[in-house]
C-alpha positions as CSV (number, residue, x, y, z in Angstrom):
1,M,-0.3,0.0,0.0
2,V,1.2,3.4,-0.7
3,A,1.2,5.9,2.1
4,F,0.7,9.6,1.5
5,E,3.7,11.1,3.4
6,E,6.3,8.6,1.7
7,I,5.3,10.1,-1.3
8,K,7.2,12.9,-2.8
9,V,6.5,15.4,-5.7
10,G,9.2,14.3,-8.8
11,D,8.4,10.3,-7.7
12,T,7.5,8.6,-10.2
13,I,4.9,5.4,-9.8
14,P,5.9,2.3,-11.8
15,P,5.9,2.0,-15.2
16,L,3.9,-0.4,-17.5
17,T,4.9,-1.5,-20.7
18,K,2.1,-3.9,-22.8
19,P,3.5,-6.3,-25.0
20,A,3.0,-5.4,-29.0
21,I,-0.3,-3.8,-30.3
22,T,-1.5,-6.9,-32.5
23,H,-4.1,-6.8,-35.8
24,L,-6.2,-9.3,-33.4
25,Q,-6.1,-6.8,-30.6
26,L,-7.6,-4.1,-32.5
27,A,-10.2,-6.4,-33.7
28,L,-11.4,-7.5,-30.2
29,Y,-11.2,-4.1,-29.4
30,A,-13.1,-3.1,-31.8
31,G,-15.6,-5.3,-30.9
32,A,-16.0,-4.0,-26.7
33,G,-15.7,-1.0,-27.5
34,A,-18.4,-0.9,-30.4
35,D,-15.7,1.4,-32.7
36,H,-16.2,-0.5,-35.8
37,N,-14.2,2.1,-38.0
38,P,-12.3,0.4,-40.6
39,I,-9.8,2.5,-40.2
40,H,-8.5,0.4,-36.9
41,V,-8.7,-2.8,-39.1
42,D,-8.5,-2.7,-42.8
43,E,-5.1,-1.2,-43.8
44,Q,-6.7,0.0,-47.5
45,A,-9.8,1.6,-45.8
46,A,-6.9,3.3,-43.4
47,K,-5.0,4.6,-46.5
48,A,-7.5,5.8,-48.4
49,G,-8.7,8.4,-45.3
50,G,-5.5,9.4,-45.4
51,L,-3.8,7.4,-42.5
52,P,0.0,5.4,-43.3
53,G,-1.9,2.6,-42.5
54,I,-3.7,1.0,-39.9
55,I,-4.5,2.8,-36.4
56,A,-5.1,1.4,-33.4
57,H,-8.4,3.0,-30.8
58,G,-7.4,5.7,-29.1
59,M,-8.8,4.2,-26.4
60,L,-6.3,1.8,-26.0
61,P,-3.5,3.5,-24.8
62,L,-6.0,5.5,-22.3
63,G,-7.1,1.8,-20.5
64,F,-3.2,1.0,-20.4
65,L,-2.5,4.4,-18.6
66,G,-6.1,3.4,-16.2
67,Q,-4.4,0.0,-15.8
68,L,-1.0,1.8,-15.1
69,L,-3.0,3.6,-11.9
70,T,-4.6,0.6,-10.4
71,L,-2.1,-1.5,-10.7
72,W,-0.3,1.1,-8.2
73,V,-3.6,1.5,-6.1
74,P,-6.5,0.1,-6.2
75,Q,-9.2,1.5,-9.1
76,S,-11.6,3.0,-5.8
77,Q,-8.9,4.9,-5.2
78,L,-8.8,7.1,-8.4
79,R,-10.6,10.4,-8.3
80,S,-9.6,11.8,-11.5
81,L,-8.2,10.6,-15.1
82,S,-7.9,12.2,-17.8
83,T,-5.4,12.7,-21.0
84,R,-5.6,14.3,-24.5
85,F,-4.3,12.6,-27.6
86,V,-1.9,13.5,-29.1
87,G,-0.1,10.5,-31.3
88,M,-1.2,7.8,-33.6
89,A,-0.7,4.2,-32.2
90,F,0.1,1.7,-34.5
91,P,0.2,-2.3,-34.9
92,G,3.5,-3.4,-33.7
93,D,3.8,-0.6,-31.7
94,V,4.8,-1.2,-27.7
95,I,3.5,1.6,-25.4
96,T,4.9,2.5,-22.3
97,C,3.1,4.3,-19.5
98,S,4.5,6.2,-17.0
99,G,3.3,8.6,-14.4
100,R,5.4,11.6,-12.2
101,I,3.8,12.5,-8.8
102,A,2.8,16.4,-9.9
103,G,1.7,17.4,-6.7
104,K,-0.7,16.4,-3.0
105,R,-2.8,18.2,-1.3
106,E,-5.7,17.3,0.8
107,H,-9.1,18.1,0.5
108,A,-12.8,17.3,1.7
109,G,-10.8,15.1,3.9
110,E,-8.6,13.6,1.5
111,K,-5.2,13.1,0.5
112,L,-4.6,13.1,-2.6
113,V,-1.8,13.3,-4.7
114,D,-2.1,14.5,-8.3
115,I,-0.4,12.9,-11.5
116,D,1.2,13.7,-14.5
117,I,0.9,10.4,-17.1
118,A,1.7,9.4,-20.9
119,A,1.7,6.7,-23.1
120,Q,5.0,6.5,-25.1
121,N,5.9,4.4,-28.2
122,Q,9.0,2.3,-28.0
123,K,10.6,5.8,-30.3
124,G,9.5,7.9,-27.1
125,E,7.2,9.7,-29.1
126,N,4.3,10.5,-26.7
127,L,0.3,9.6,-27.9
128,Q,-1.4,10.3,-25.1
129,L,-0.6,13.0,-21.9
130,G,-2.9,13.8,-19.0
131,K,-3.6,14.0,-15.2
132,A,-4.7,11.7,-12.4
133,T,-5.5,12.4,-9.2
134,V,-5.6,9.4,-6.4
135,A,-6.0,9.1,-3.0
136,L,-3.5,7.8,-0.4
137,A,-4.1,7.3,3.1
């Protein structure tokens, strides 16, 4: 269990690296997320849309960022999570999620930790940047 008093601004949380994105993963995600846009599963459709090829759903790396946080603290302690999309992920990309403590505060009787989060591909390119807040004891 992570303790509020032990956390310092600038500390990092344990990173999460996911296996390379596969075509099967994208097809399964399309079904689970009800996002059947062909740019996620059909190479020709993606290229016809002006893309270099199939792209991963933007929500997939966001899910990885949620997993990063819930591997660090229980989901019940997550108070907020927001990101912005800044790059595209492709089949074969290996996504690493990271977090750095940006602030500590107390609000409404809770000890809160604000975290800057990022999802990057194997080239170090940012795919998503965001912020999260968790409550600690």
